[in-house]
C-alpha positions as CSV (number, residue, x, y, z in Angstrom):
1,M,-117.2,27.0,-102.9
2,Q,-114.5,25.4,-101.9
3,T,-113.8,21.0,-102.2
4,N,-111.8,18.7,-100.0
5,S,-111.0,16.5,-102.6
6,T,-107.3,16.2,-103.4
7,A,-105.6,14.0,-106.1
8,I,-105.0,10.6,-106.2
9,K,-101.0,10.4,-105.7
10,K,-99.1,7.3,-107.7
11,P,-97.5,4.6,-106.1
12,T,-93.8,5.1,-106.5
13,V,-92.0,2.6,-108.2
14,S,-88.6,1.2,-108.6
15,I,-87.3,-0.8,-111.6
16,L,-84.9,-3.7,-110.6
17,G,-82.4,-3.4,-113.7
18,C,-83.3,-0.8,-116.1
19,G,-82.0,-2.2,-119.6
20,W,-83.5,-2.7,-122.6
21,Y,-87.0,-3.0,-121.2
22,G,-86.8,-1.2,-117.8
23,L,-85.8,2.3,-118.8
24,A,-88.7,2.5,-121.6
25,L,-90.8,1.6,-118.8
26,A,-89.4,3.7,-116.4
27,K,-89.7,6.5,-119.1
28,R,-92.8,5.8,-119.4
29,L,-93.9,6.1,-116.2
30,L,-92.2,9.1,-115.6
31,S,-94.6,10.7,-118.4
32,A,-97.9,9.1,-116.7
33,G,-97.0,11.0,-113.3
34,Y,-95.2,8.0,-111.1
35,Q,-92.0,8.8,-109.1
36,V,-89.5,6.3,-110.7
37,K,-86.7,4.3,-109.1
38,G,-83.8,2.3,-111.1
39,S,-81.3,0.3,-110.6
40,S,-78.1,-0.4,-112.9
41,T,-74.9,-2.7,-112.6
42,S,-73.1,0.1,-114.6
43,P,-71.4,3.3,-113.0
44,E,-71.7,4.5,-116.6
45,K,-75.5,4.3,-116.4
46,M,-75.6,6.7,-113.1
47,E,-75.7,9.5,-114.9
48,L,-78.2,8.6,-117.4
49,L,-81.2,7.8,-115.0
50,A,-80.1,11.1,-113.2
51,A,-80.7,13.3,-116.2
52,L,-84.5,10.9,-116.9
53,S,-85.2,12.3,-113.5
54,I,-85.2,8.6,-111.9
55,Q,-83.9,7.8,-108.4
56,P,-80.7,6.1,-108.9
57,F,-78.9,3.3,-107.6
58,L,-75.9,1.6,-108.5
59,L,-77.0,-2.5,-107.3
60,N,-73.9,-4.9,-107.7
61,F,-75.3,-8.7,-106.9
62,Q,-71.7,-9.9,-107.4
63,E,-70.9,-8.4,-104.1
64,D,-72.6,-7.3,-100.7
65,A,-73.1,-3.6,-102.7
66,I,-77.1,-4.2,-103.0
67,E,-77.7,-4.3,-99.3
68,S,-76.1,-0.5,-98.9
69,H,-79.3,0.9,-100.6
70,P,-82.5,0.5,-98.9
71,E,-84.1,3.7,-99.5
72,F,-84.1,1.5,-103.5
73,F,-86.2,-1.0,-101.6
74,Q,-88.6,2.3,-99.7
75,T,-91.2,1.5,-102.7
76,D,-94.6,0.9,-103.8
77,L,-93.9,-1.8,-106.1
78,L,-91.0,-3.6,-106.8
79,L,-90.5,-4.5,-110.6
80,I,-88.1,-6.5,-111.5
81,A,-86.5,-7.2,-114.7
82,I,-83.4,-9.1,-114.7
83,P,-83.4,-11.8,-116.5
84,P,-81.0,-14.9,-116.0
85,K,-77.7,-14.7,-118.4
86,R,-77.4,-17.8,-121.1
87,N,-74.2,-19.6,-119.2
88,T,-75.3,-22.5,-116.9
89,S,-73.6,-21.2,-113.5
90,E,-75.7,-17.8,-113.9
91,Q,-78.6,-20.0,-114.3
92,A,-78.3,-22.0,-111.2
93,S,-78.0,-19.3,-109.4
94,F,-80.6,-17.1,-110.6
95,L,-82.9,-18.3,-107.9
96,G,-80.4,-17.8,-104.9
97,K,-80.2,-13.7,-106.8
98,I,-83.8,-13.3,-106.1
99,Q,-83.9,-14.6,-102.9
100,K,-81.7,-12.5,-101.8
101,I,-83.7,-9.7,-103.5
102,A,-87.3,-11.5,-102.0
103,T,-85.4,-10.5,-98.6
104,L,-84.9,-7.2,-98.9
105,A,-88.4,-6.1,-100.6
106,Q,-89.6,-8.3,-97.6
107,A,-87.7,-6.4,-94.7
108,Q,-89.4,-2.6,-96.2
109,K,-92.7,-4.0,-96.3
110,I,-93.3,-3.3,-100.2
111,P,-96.7,-4.6,-100.9
112,Q,-96.3,-5.8,-104.6
113,V,-93.6,-7.1,-106.7
114,I,-93.5,-7.8,-110.5
115,F,-91.5,-10.5,-112.2
116,I,-90.8,-10.4,-115.6
117,S,-91.0,-14.0,-117.3
118,S,-90.3,-15.3,-120.8
119,T,-93.1,-17.7,-122.7
120,A,-89.7,-20.1,-122.5
121,V,-91.6,-21.3,-119.2
122,Y,-93.9,-23.4,-121.6
123,G,-91.3,-25.2,-123.9
124,E,-92.4,-26.0,-127.3
125,S,-95.9,-28.9,-126.6
126,N,-97.6,-28.1,-130.1
127,A,-100.4,-26.3,-129.2
128,E,-101.8,-22.6,-128.4
129,I,-100.8,-22.3,-125.1
130,T,-102.5,-20.2,-122.4
131,S,-101.0,-18.4,-118.7
132,S,-103.4,-21.1,-117.1
133,S,-101.1,-24.0,-119.3
134,P,-99.1,-26.1,-117.7
135,A,-95.5,-24.9,-117.7
136,I,-93.0,-27.1,-119.2
137,P,-89.8,-25.4,-120.0
138,D,-87.1,-27.2,-122.2
139,T,-84.3,-24.5,-121.8
140,A,-82.3,-24.0,-118.9
141,S,-83.6,-20.0,-118.6
142,G,-87.0,-22.0,-119.3
143,K,-86.9,-23.6,-116.2
144,A,-84.7,-21.1,-114.0
145,M,-87.7,-18.2,-114.8
146,L,-89.9,-21.2,-113.9
147,E,-88.4,-21.9,-110.3
148,T,-87.8,-18.7,-109.4
149,E,-91.9,-17.5,-110.5
150,Q,-93.0,-20.2,-107.7
151,W,-90.5,-19.6,-105.4
152,L,-91.7,-15.6,-105.3
153,S,-95.5,-16.9,-105.7
154,S,-95.3,-18.6,-102.4
155,N,-93.9,-15.4,-100.8
156,S,-96.4,-14.5,-98.3
157,S,-95.3,-11.2,-97.9
158,F,-96.2,-9.4,-100.7
159,T,-98.5,-10.4,-103.9
160,T,-96.5,-11.3,-107.0
161,T,-97.4,-10.9,-110.5
162,I,-95.8,-12.2,-113.6
163,L,-95.1,-11.1,-116.7
164,R,-94.5,-13.9,-119.2
165,F,-92.8,-12.1,-122.7
166,A,-92.5,-13.6,-126.0
167,G,-89.6,-13.1,-127.7
168,L,-88.8,-8.9,-128.0
169,I,-88.3,-7.5,-131.0
170,G,-87.8,-3.5,-131.0
171,P,-85.4,-0.3,-130.5
172,G,-82.2,-1.9,-131.3
173,R,-83.6,-5.3,-131.9
174,N,-83.6,-5.7,-135.5
175,P,-85.4,-9.1,-136.5
176,G,-83.7,-9.5,-139.5
177,R,-80.3,-9.8,-138.4
178,F,-81.4,-13.1,-136.0
179,F,-81.4,-15.3,-139.2
180,A,-79.8,-12.8,-141.9
181,G,-77.2,-15.2,-144.6
182,K,-77.7,-18.3,-142.6
183,Q,-78.8,-21.2,-144.8
184,D,-80.7,-25.0,-144.0
185,I,-82.6,-23.1,-141.0
186,P,-84.9,-26.0,-139.5
187,N,-88.4,-25.7,-138.9
188,G,-89.7,-22.8,-140.9
189,Q,-93.7,-23.3,-140.7
190,A,-93.5,-23.1,-137.0
191,P,-94.8,-19.6,-135.7
192,V,-93.3,-17.2,-133.9
193,N,-94.0,-15.6,-131.3
194,L,-92.8,-12.2,-130.2
195,V,-94.0,-8.9,-129.1
196,H,-92.6,-5.6,-129.0
197,Q,-91.5,-3.0,-126.7
198,E,-94.4,-1.0,-127.1
199,D,-96.2,-3.8,-126.2
200,C,-94.2,-4.8,-122.8
201,V,-94.1,-1.0,-121.5
202,E,-97.7,0.0,-121.8
203,F,-99.6,-3.8,-121.2
204,T,-97.3,-2.9,-117.5
205,L,-98.5,0.1,-117.3
206,A,-102.0,-0.7,-117.7
207,L,-101.6,-3.6,-115.1
208,I,-100.3,-0.3,-112.9
209,E,-102.7,1.7,-114.0
210,Q,-105.2,-0.8,-112.9
211,A,-104.0,-2.2,-110.5
212,A,-104.7,-5.3,-111.1
213,F,-102.1,-7.4,-109.3
214,G,-101.5,-10.8,-108.6
215,H,-102.0,-13.2,-111.6
216,I,-99.6,-14.6,-114.4
217,Y,-100.1,-12.6,-117.8
218,N,-98.7,-13.9,-121.4
219,V,-98.0,-10.5,-123.3
220,C,-97.5,-11.8,-126.5
221,S,-98.1,-10.1,-129.8
222,P,-101.8,-11.9,-131.4
223,D,-99.8,-12.0,-135.1
224,H,-97.9,-15.5,-135.5
225,P,-96.6,-15.9,-138.9
226,S,-94.3,-18.6,-139.6
227,K,-90.3,-18.0,-139.3
228,Q,-89.4,-18.7,-142.9
229,V,-92.7,-15.9,-143.7
230,F,-91.1,-12.9,-140.7
231,Y,-87.5,-13.3,-140.9
232,V,-87.0,-13.2,-144.6
233,K,-88.8,-10.1,-145.1
234,A,-87.4,-8.4,-141.9
235,A,-83.9,-9.4,-143.9
236,Q,-85.6,-7.9,-146.9
237,Q,-86.0,-4.8,-145.1
238,A,-83.0,-4.9,-143.6
239,Q,-81.4,-4.5,-146.4
240,L,-79.1,-7.9,-145.1
241,P,-78.5,-11.6,-147.1
242,L,-82.1,-13.5,-146.8
243,P,-82.1,-16.4,-144.7
244,A,-83.1,-20.2,-146.0
245,F,-85.6,-22.2,-144.0
246,N,-86.6,-25.5,-144.2
247,D,-89.6,-25.8,-145.2
248,E,-91.1,-28.2,-142.0
249,L,-93.3,-28.4,-139.0
250,L,-91.2,-29.4,-136.6
251,N,-91.5,-29.1,-132.1
252,W,-93.9,-25.2,-132.3
253,K,-96.3,-23.5,-129.8
254,I,-98.6,-20.4,-130.4
255,V,-98.4,-18.5,-127.4
256,C,-101.9,-16.7,-127.4
257,G,-102.8,-13.7,-124.5
258,A,-106.3,-13.6,-125.5
259,P,-107.6,-13.9,-121.6
260,S,-104.4,-11.7,-120.2
261,N,-105.5,-8.6,-123.1
262,T,-109.1,-9.4,-121.9
263,A,-109.0,-9.1,-118.5
264,L,-106.7,-6.2,-118.9
265,Q,-108.9,-4.4,-122.0
266,Y,-105.3,-4.5,-123.9
267,Q,-105.0,-4.1,-127.7
268,Y,-101.6,-4.6,-129.1
269,R,-100.0,-1.5,-130.3
270,I,-98.0,-3.9,-133.1
271,A,-100.5,-6.4,-133.6
272,D,-99.4,-7.0,-137.5
273,F,-96.3,-7.6,-138.2
274,S,-95.8,-7.5,-142.3
275,E,-97.6,-3.7,-141.7
276,W,-94.9,-3.2,-138.6
277,M,-92.0,-3.9,-140.8
278,D,-93.4,-1.7,-144.3
279,R,-93.4,1.2,-141.9
280,N,-90.2,0.6,-140.6
281,K,-87.4,1.1,-142.6
282,F,-84.5,-0.8,-140.4
């Protein structure tokens, strides 16, 4: 007996910024059966993207080149993974860059936009933070991120989903190097708020698979050891000079991802940093 059932076509995903996280996500989406378009500002990366079966686009925001690639914006979902750089001038112009991207997304009638943000939008509030907590950033990059979040969310041309990543660790980002050999480091008792690349990728995939769009999600490991415990052990595992922290608790926050995790029924892969470091000799 014949049936007329057909496989459901998965959406095409365009990843604006195939860097450390974006490229890892692109590979994972491909393995899950998605068609992926990827952008980079590096000409050298075009060959790599193509070799991975990611449709490559060279998009340079310092010029008008982005407007010459409408095909990149012919997609079901646009994921923006280009954080503001550390210099002040870049942070000041970040919203304008995103507005330009949004204009092109709007022209192509993209229904879904995912913006990769940061838990830096919360600042150090000496409290436990959830995705519904007030965002009061105390850094220039945090302010740039929040301003951009708010502008995108107010755009009625598409649905905006915000992923606020905690501090990023994983391949190529050995945490043992962050404070190796430094002395008299303040705030040693402050809890860390970190997330592994694998969880950033898998959380994003879960969100897309469940079509749970239109919300703000905190993406942060449930493990929050103190800075001095975490970074001393990380340096030991990497066989680097040990840092020395002041045994004190000044400004701090604990980023809680529990509501986000519950919404997607997501379980973190790297949920115990001590066990993870024991398994990985950096």
